[in-house]
C-alpha positions as CSV (number, residue, x, y, z in Angstrom):
1,M,-17.8,-22.0,-5.4
2,F,-17.7,-24.4,-2.4
3,D,-14.4,-22.7,-1.3
4,A,-16.1,-19.3,-1.3
5,F,-18.9,-20.8,0.8
6,L,-16.5,-22.3,3.3
7,D,-14.5,-19.0,3.6
8,A,-17.7,-17.0,4.2
9,L,-18.8,-19.6,6.8
10,K,-15.5,-19.3,8.6
11,L,-15.7,-15.5,8.7
12,F,-19.3,-15.7,9.9
13,L,-18.5,-18.0,12.7
14,R,-15.6,-15.8,13.8
15,G,-17.9,-12.8,13.6
16,K,-15.9,-11.0,10.9
17,L,-18.1,-11.4,7.9
18,F,-20.2,-8.3,8.6
19,R,-19.0,-4.8,9.7
20,D,-21.5,-4.6,12.5
21,F,-22.2,-8.2,13.7
22,P,-24.4,-7.3,16.7
23,S,-26.7,-5.4,14.3
24,V,-27.0,-8.5,12.1
25,V,-27.9,-10.6,15.1
26,K,-30.4,-8.1,16.3
27,R,-32.1,-7.9,12.9
28,T,-32.2,-11.7,12.6
29,L,-33.8,-11.9,16.0
30,I,-36.4,-9.3,15.0
31,G,-37.3,-11.3,11.9
32,N,-37.6,-14.5,13.9
33,A,-39.7,-12.8,16.6
34,V,-42.1,-11.5,14.0
35,A,-42.5,-14.9,12.4
36,A,-43.0,-16.6,15.8
37,V,-45.5,-14.0,17.0
38,L,-47.4,-14.2,13.8
39,L,-47.5,-18.0,13.9
40,I,-48.8,-18.0,17.4
41,V,-51.5,-15.4,16.6
42,L,-52.6,-17.3,13.5
43,A,-52.7,-20.5,15.4
44,K,-54.7,-18.9,18.3
45,V,-57.2,-17.5,15.7
46,G,-57.9,-21.0,14.7
47,L,-56.0,-21.6,11.5
48,P,-54.5,-25.0,11.1
49,L,-50.7,-25.2,11.3
50,Y,-50.4,-26.2,7.7
51,V,-51.8,-22.8,6.8
52,A,-50.4,-20.7,9.6
53,I,-46.8,-21.8,9.0
54,P,-46.5,-20.9,5.3
55,I,-48.2,-17.5,6.0
56,A,-45.8,-16.7,8.8
57,S,-42.8,-17.8,6.7
58,I,-43.8,-15.7,3.7
59,V,-44.3,-12.6,5.9
60,A,-40.9,-13.2,7.6
61,G,-39.2,-13.8,4.3
62,A,-40.7,-10.7,2.9
63,L,-39.3,-8.7,5.8
64,Q,-35.7,-9.9,5.3
65,P,-34.8,-7.5,2.4
66,W,-36.2,-4.5,4.4
67,L,-34.4,-5.6,7.6
68,F,-31.0,-6.2,5.9
69,K,-31.1,-3.3,3.3
70,D,-28.2,-1.5,5.0
71,L,-26.1,-4.6,5.7
72,K,-22.4,-4.0,5.1
73,Y,-19.8,-6.7,4.7
74,A,-16.3,-6.4,6.1
């Protein structure tokens, strides 16, 4: 199992794990941006960080299946 992880990591670092690597990067950045914007908005509204961070994380995590639903591996 550890060997499979290392092989996937090597392919990922070479940019050969996914068929459309730029699309994966774009979707990852979209998810991160949504989390960051939501965190900033919640903090500006006045929520303490120990509440705002879990909310932003849950929303960003819930977006991941939708963002990566059409992901194809090489």
